[in-house]
N, C-alpha and C positions, 0 to 999 in steps of 0.2 A: 085379356089378364095376359097372357103370353106377352104382348106386348108393353104394359106397364113394368112387367116385371124386368124383362130386357132394360128397359129405359132407368132403373133403379139400381141395378148392378154393378156398373161404372161408377157411379157416383157413390154406392156404399163402399166400395174397395178404396177410392180413394180414401174415403172418412178415415177407414179403419188402419189402412197403412199411415197416414199421418199421425194417427195417437198412437200407435204402437214404435214411432219413432223415438216416442220420450223414453223407452225404455233399452235399456243396453246392460248385459246382453238382452237379445230379443227373448221374451217371457212366454208367456201362454197361448202360441200361436194356434191350437185347436181350440183353447177356449174364447179367443178372439173370433173364430170363424165360427163356433157356437154361438154367440151370443149376437151377430151378425145374420146369422139364419134365422133367429127369432125376430128380431128385430123386422125381417122383410116378410114374416109370416101373415101376419094382420092385413098386410093389404090385399092381398087375396079374397081375402071372406068378405062377403055382403051378406047383409044391407048394414047400413052404418051402424046400428047398434051393436048387432054380432061382431063387428071390427074393433069396437072398445072395448068388447068381451074378451076378445082374443089378445088385444093387446095387455089385456090385465092379466093375466095367464102366462103370458111371453115373458111380461115384467118379473115375476113372481119367479120363475125358471131363469133369468139373467142374473138375477141379484146372488141366487143361489151358486149360479157359475164363478161369477165375479168375485163374489168375498167368501167363498167356502164355507156355506152356511149350509148345517145339516139338516135335509127334508122331512128328519124323523121329529126334528122339535119343532112344528112351526111355527109356535106362538113365540119361539122364543125371536123368531127371523128380524121381525122390524125392527127391536130393537137393536139386535148385533149387526143388523145391516143399516141402521142409522148413524149408531156409534162409530163403522168403521167406514162407511162415507165420508162423517164430518173430518175424524182424523185425517185422514188421506188427502182430503182437499187442501186440510190447511198446511200438510206437510210440504203441497207445493210452493209456501211462502218459505220454506227453511230449508228446502233439500234443492240442488241444481240439478238440473236435466242435463244429459239422460241419465236417469236414475237407475240404480240397479234393483231389479223386480226382485231378488231373492232375501232380500233386505229389507227392502219399504214393499211390503204386502200390500199394506191399505192403498198405497198410490196405486198397486198394479189395480187391486179393484177401481178406482175412480176411472182409470183409464178404459177398462172393458165396461163400466157402466155409461162412460159418456159415448163409447163406442155404440151401444145398443139405445142410446137417448136420440141421437143424432141421424141414426141412420132408420129409427122406427120416422120421427119427424119425417124425414126425407120422404120415404113409402107412403104415409098419407098425403104428403102434398102432392106426389107423383099419382096416388090412387084418386085423389079429387081433381086431376090435371089441372093444377096451378104449376105454372111452371116458372112466375118470377118466383113463388115462395120456395120453390125447389131449390131454385139457384140461391136464394139467400139463404137458405138451412145449410146448404153444402158450402156455402164461401165462409159462415162465420162458425160452423164445425170443423172445415180444415185448416181457418185461418188462425183459428184460437192457436191449436198447438204447433203450428208451424212457429211464430213468435215465442212460444214457450222455449221451442229448442234450440233456438239461436240463429245464428248467422249460415251453418254447414246446411247446402241443400237448398236454399229457399229460389233460388230460381227454377229448379226440377220442380219443387212442388208446386211452386206457382202455376208451372205450363200444365202437370196434372190437373189441378182447380180449373184452369181455363176450358180444357178438353171436356172436364166432367158438365162444366156448363153448358158450351155447347151442344152437347149429348141430349142433354135435358131440353134445351130449349129446341133444336130437330126432333127430337121425339114426341114433345106434346105438343108443340104449335102446328094448326091447321095449314096455315099459310106455305107457300111454296119458298124455300130454301134456296137459293143461288148455288149452283155447284161450284163453285169457284170460292164459298164460304170455308170447306172445309180442308182444300190444299194450302190456303190463304193461313190459317191458324198451325197447321204443319209445320210451314215455312217460320212464321214468326216464333214457335215453338224450338227449333233446330238455331234460330238464330240468337236467340234468349238463351241458349244451352253453350253456344259456341263464346255469346259476350263472357258468359260468367268467369270464364278461366282468365279474363283480364285483368291486371289489375290498375287498369282506370274506372274498371267497376265496384261501385263500392260494395262491399259482401254483409254489411249489417242489416241487420231484421230491421223492418219497416216499423214495429213499435217494440219499444225495449217493456215487454211485460215484465221481467225480473224486478221492475220497481214500482210495481203497481201491487202495496200491499194492504189491502181492506181489511185483516187481519193483524193487530198488534199483539202478537202473543206474551202471554204474560210470562211467561219460562222461556226464555231464548234459550237453545244451545250454551250453556257456560263452560268453559274453563276454567273450574273450581279451584285448578293447580292442585291436583292429587296426585304430587310426587311421591310415589311411595317409598321410595327408600328412605332410610332411614335421616332423621334432620333433627337438629335437638336445641335451636337456636330460640325457638319461641315461634307459635301460631296465632291468627287472627283471625277470626270466623266474621264474617259479613253480619251486619245486622240485621238485613232482611232474608229470611230460610229460603233456600231455594229448592223443591220438592226434586231428586233428580232418578227417583225409582219409585214406581209401584210395583210392590208382592203381591201377586195373589196366593194365599198359603194358609198354613194350618195358623190358630190364633198362639201358636208355642213360639216363646220369644229366643228367636236365634241371631248368630251374627253373620252378614253377607260377607264374603272373601272377594277381595277381588286381584289380590296378589299376594306373594309369599317370598319372604325376603330368607333366603337360607345361607347367606353369607355373612359372614362378619369380618370385615378388614377396613383399614385407614379408618377406625374407631367408630364405626356405624355399621347398621344393617343393613344389607344391598339385596337388591332382584339380582339372579345370576339369568348370565345369559341367556341358559338353555334351563329348563326344570330338570333338579335331579332325579337320579332312579328312585329314590327311597318317597318321593314326592305325591307318588301315585301308588303307597305300598297300602292294601286298605287290605281287612279282615275278610274272610272264606264268608262270611255275613252278608256282605257289600253285594254278593253276584244275585241274593234274592230279592228281587226290584220290589215285592212285596212290602219289603222290611224299608224301600229308598221313600223318601217325604219329598214331594214334588211342588214345585213353583214356580208360576209362570209370572215371567216378569216384564214389564213395558218401561223403557227407557223414555224418561221426558226432558231429562235437560244433564245426561252426564257426558263429557267430553274426554272419550278415551275410547282404548283397544279391546281392553280386556272385559269380559262376561263375568258377571257378578253372581254368586250364587249362597247358598247357606252352606255354613262350616259344617261338614265337609262335602264338596262337592264331588258329585261321581261321573255324571255326564253331562251333555248341553244339545239340545237338536234348535234348531229356528228354521225349520222347511228346506228349503234349496236355498238359503243362505250360506255363501263361502266359508265357513268358519276354520278356523286353522285349531287344532287341539293337539299338541305333540306328545302330552299322556296323559290316563283320564285324570278327570277334574281341575283341567286347566283348557281353557278355549278363549281364542279370541277373534275379532271381525277385524280383518286387513284394513279396512277402509272405513275403519272406526262407526264407533255408536253415534245413530241420531237419533231425533225427536221420532217418538212413535215405533219404535226397532222393538219386536218381541220376540221372547225366546223362552223354551222350557228347560229348567233344570231338575235333574235327580240326584238328592243328596243324601248320604248315610248319616244323619245324625242320631246319633245313640244317647242312653238314656242310664248308663250304670250308674249303680249307687255307690258311695264311698267303699264299703264291705266290698264288693265288688274289683273293684280299683287297686284295694289293699292286696287283695290274693294276687293280684297278675305278676308274675316274675319278671324280671330284668333278663328277659332273653332275648336278644335283638337280632333281626339279619345281617348280613354284610354290606346290606344296602344302605345301612342307618349308622354302622361303625365307622367303615373304612375311612382311610384319610379323603379328607376333600367330602365328606359328606356331615353328618348332625351332630358329632361329637367335636367340631373344630373349634378353634378360640380362636385361632388365627392362622394367615395362611403358612400349611404345613405342619401343624399343631395340633396331632389329636389328643384328647383326654381318653384315659381308658373307659371301658364300659359301667355302668352302676355294678357295684358285687363283687367286681374283678379283686380287688385290694383297697386298702383303706384310704378314702377320699384325702386326709391331709397328708398321708406318704406321697401318693400321687401326684396332689400340688407341687411339695416340695421336689420332687425330682422333676417336673417338668419345668419351675422357676428357675432350677439350676441347668437344665439341657438350652433353655431359652430364655437368655436375660433380658429379649427384647418385651417378653411378658412383666416384666417386674412393675410398669406401670398400674397394671390389672391384679398385681397380689392384693391388694386392700380389698377389691369386691371379690376373689375369688375366695379369700379366707373367710370372710364374710358369707362365704354362702358355706363353706365347711362348718362354720361355727351355727350358722341357724338351723341347716338341715344337713350335715354331715353324717350324725350319727345315725339317721332314718333308717328304717329296717328293710322298707321297700321303697321302690320309686315312686309311687303318689304320696307317700308319707311325706318325703321329704319336696315334693311339687306342692302339695297343700301346704307345708309348712312355710316355703318361701311364699307364696301367695299371700296367705293369711298375714305375714309379716310385711309384706307390702301394704297390703288394704288396710289394716285396724291396728297392728302393736309395733311397727317401726318407725312412726312419728314421721309419717310421709302427709304429703299435703300435694293436693291438686294445684296447678299454676299454668298457665296456658304462655307465660310468661316468666320463666325461671330464671334466677340469679345467673350473671355470666359466670365462666368457670374458666381456668388456665391450664386444667389438665384434659385427660379424656374426658367426654361428659357422661359417660354413665357410671365411671369411680367416683366423681364429684359428685354423682346424684346420690349414691347412696351410701357416700363418706360424710359428705357436708352440708349440702344444701338440701335433700332430701326433699324438694319440691319441683316439680316438670308435669309433663302431660302424657298422655298415652303411649307417645312412643319410647319417654323414658321409661317407665313401667315396662313395658313389655320386653322392651329392649335387656334391661340389667336383667330382668327374671329368667328370660330365655337363654341369655349370655352364662348365668350363674348354674342354670341346670346343666349348661353341657360342661361347667368345671366339675360339678358332682357324677358325671357319665349320663346323663340322660337325656337322649336325642329332643332335640327343641328346635322351631325354627320361630321366626314371628310373622304374623298372620295381618293382612291388613284390610280395610273394606270401611265397612258402618255397621255402627250398633242397629238393634233391631227395628228401632223405630216407632211409629204408632200405629195400633192396629185398628181398622174401622169396622167392627162387628156386621153391622148391615152389609156391606161389601164384601166381607172376607178378604181385605186388603192392607197389606202393610204400606204405609208412607214414609219412605225414605229422603232426609233433607240432607243437604252438605253440611247442616251441621252435626249429622250422625257418623261423620266419618271417624275411625277408630282404628287404634293397634293393638292387638294382644297376641298369647302365648297358643302354641298348639306344640302338645308335649307325644311322645308314640309309647302307646301302652299295650304289651302282647295280649293277643284276644280282641283288640277294640281300636288299634290302629291309633290316628293321629285325633285326638280329643281338645279343644279349646277352653285354655283359662284366661283369667281375665285378672291381673294383678292391680290395676287402675282401681282406685279406691272410689266407690261410689257416690261419694260427694258430689262429681263432677255433672252438672247440671242436665238435663235433660236427657241423660245417655240409658240406654236400653238395659237389662240384662240378660244373662245367658239362663235357659231354662232347661235345667240339668237336676237331677238328685246332686250328684257328685260337686256340682255350683251350688247347688243352696247349702249343703253340706256348710262351704266355707261364706255363703251370703249370710249365715245364720251366727257369726261369730263377734256380729254389734261393730261399734265404730269404738275408735279409740276415745279414751280418756279415765284418767285418775287409776291407772294401774289395773282394772278389773276385766281386761276384755277377757273374752271367752275363747278357748281354742275348737278345733275344728277337730269334729269326731271321726277320725277317718275310718276306723273299722265298722261302726256303729254302734249302736247300746248295748249289742254283747259283747262287744271283743271291746271297748275303752269306753271310758268315761269323756269329760270335760275338765280341763284344767284350768284353775284360775293362774295367772301371772301377777306377783306382788301383793297377794294377798294370803291368808292361813289355807289350807287344803282341807278336806274332810277329815282326815285322819292326824291332824296336826298339825306341829310346826316342822317336821321334819323335811319339808319339800321336796319328799322321794318321787310325785309325780310330776314334777317339771321337767318340760322335754328341753332338746338341745339349744331350742330355737328359742325359749324363756332365758337359758343359761349366756345365751350369747346379746339378749336383747338387754338382759341387766348387765351385762359385762360393757357394754358401748353405752348404757347409760338410758336408754329407751325399755319401754314395756312392751312386749311382744307378745303376742300371741299365737301360740302354735300348737301343733296337731300331738295330743297326749299320748300317742300312741305311734310315736317317729321308732320305739326301739321295742315296739308290744304286739303290732296286728301281725305280723308274720311268724310270730310263735303258733306253736301249739296248742292245743286246751291244757297238755300235762305239763308244759313250759310253763303257761300263763298260772295255771295253778300253783305251781314251785314258787313261780315269780313272786307272787300274791303272799303266800306263806314267808318267804324270805323279807317279803317288803313288812310286814307287820312284827317280825323277829328283830327289824332295823328299828322298827317304832318305838317298842317299849325298850330297847337298848340304849337309842337317842335320848328316852326321858329319863331313864336313869341317870343318863351321862349331864344332860341340864340341868337336875336337882343337887348334884353334887355327889352322889352315889360312888362310890369308890367300885363297887361291883356289880355288874349287868346283872342282868334277868335272870341268867344263868346260875348265879354264883360265882362266876369267875370274875379275875380283875380284870377290869378295861384298858387299857392300855393303847397307845396313842399309835397309829396303823394307818395311813393312807391308802394303803394297795387295796386294790379290790380283784378277788378272784371270782372267774368265770367261766364256766368249760362251754358255752353254746357263743354261736355266735352273735346272737340277736340279745343278748343280754343287753341290761343297762350299763353305760360308758365308766369307767374307772374315774374315782373321783380324784381331782389332784388339787393339791393346795394351792392357791393363788392370793391367798392375801383375804380373802373376802369371804362370809360366809356360803357354806354351799347349800342352802335352802333351812337350814335348823336355827334356834335362837345360838346366838354369839354366848349366852350368859353359863358360865361352868357351874356357879350354885346361887341358892337365893339369895336375898338382900334382906335384910331388916325391915324394911319397909314393904319389902313383897313375899308374904310367907310363901311357902310351897304349894304347889299346887296339887288339889287330891284328887285321886285317880279318878279317871272316867269310870261311871257307871255300866259303860255298855263294851268296857274291855274287861275278860273275865282272865284273873291271874292264874295259870296252872306252871306246872313246873315245866320248862321248855326241854326238847327233845334232846340229843346231844348235836344230832346232825341238823337241825337247825340254828344252833348257839350262833350269835352272833357277839361281834367285838364293836364297842363304841370309841370312840377314838377323838381326840382331839388336834385336829389340824393345823397347827399354828393358830391357835386359839379361834380357829372355825370347827366347827363340827361336820362330821360327815360318818356314812354308814357304811360297813364294810360286807360286802355280800357272800354269802357262802355258797358254795357247788353243792 
């Protein structure tokens, strides 16, 4: 038996070395040594039945080593090993050798399995004293990887195979071997090595194995042209869907982020050369790993260097793969993603309610509001943070100081009209998102009309047709004009979920862009202004997103507005229809007025100026609205005296002592939300008072005045 072991050691070493040459850098050397030793052990066992039993045992051990299968769950081992082996074998037809074992772990498993299999077959042939069979195993086992590797080092490997074959023949044959055989073999080997340095000797391999492809991959690695930077000229999706990722994750619908566009320059959103400090700004709760969502990602056909993870990623891990992560939540693989590459992502995917976000105060770290960060609307132009000054005044001052922004004035003014009077950052964000999705008259189009001016300005003011990059780019820019830190995120929508496998299937048709806005206490949160009418697109799964999803679809001026603060703090407003409190229109928001002004019907957050008030302030506001409603009803019926018995005089000024009161009414030649009739006609008798309204003597401190503002009715709110 010692002689049999000695005969096997040399050829076994040749087999291991030749297969390990397919890896660069050198992979798990100890693992290769382990599987080689396991393959030699059965040859030491007798008789034949015991030897086969030992081979089965060592096979299981080698599988555990090669594919990192846990011995704690042996019932899962066959399926895991089989799947990994099959994937790794197919990868040899898609990945050039030598390959990086840190990136292609399944291919490394195939290499270790091949070492075990050929050494085991060699040891069995040696134990059975079959020199010809052992020599054939050596030639096949070492020749195959030599052709896979290419031309480099072919002659040295050939010499090693020759010496291994001679060792087998010399150790197993019973005939006398002439003494001159070994010196002659050494001379031939040295001569071959010397000749290999000459240019007259072809260095190509004997067999071009790379051209042998017994497997036609249904989804070869594709360059889906995911140019993540903003472009607005149109997109075309291929007819055939290509699965780019498989994500093992919970059934919660999330967006898979690939890149961040932090810079707006040259009329489009761009990825910065290096991440900004604020990109990795996470709340303290993100440090608790129990609150993080895990995803196991497998790349199938994505040609990129960026790693994809659920918004918002916190960390990436891929074994020994050389990932580059300049800041937390952003990682790349410089060599590029290849088919079969696996990695794990931990994401902080919060689920705050609309009421919780409405209570988030606009207090921002310097990493977000400094010049060059997330309030820049152009190079060297930074807007003041939300709540520090009136948005309209800030915009006017900025346009005067920076005349180069004049082409973007219509977009910025629309942002102020739609959400400039919001009392909280979330109210403004929800108002804009709802305006884009259901109230602003926008339509999804992969090929929008051509424009002559800035694409995003033309999109919100003229065409109102575009795809996700238009919607996300316009909303993020409008948020910055309002002083809310925002950026564009690009990647993929959720895809389709297979409940049996617990896997999300993401295709190239799921490529998407959305907005991420920053909120104190919650960090970056995704918002999607693209209408849900886009076919096949997944949706965000979060309570604050569901509030906007519930607004319905545009049509007939009856869209519902998002309830930002929950049922307890604000209700649902209808734009373009009568409110539940009558025709006075006091419940309409700034978004509603802006939409009506530009000829569209907008759904907006009814609590833009309401959510941030305290309980006492809200109760006072309700009392003033009731008084204003009574005053308006008297004015519309032609009564010259208000409900308090005082003369109603025309006055368009609004007195308010609190910062978050409703905005003042200004006469603009159209109705402020109430009926324009000043007195009933003969064909229309006066309406009787509602039974539900109790008429009682108003208190002096709640007295209101009704006024006729240039033919329009307005209510003056008392302090």
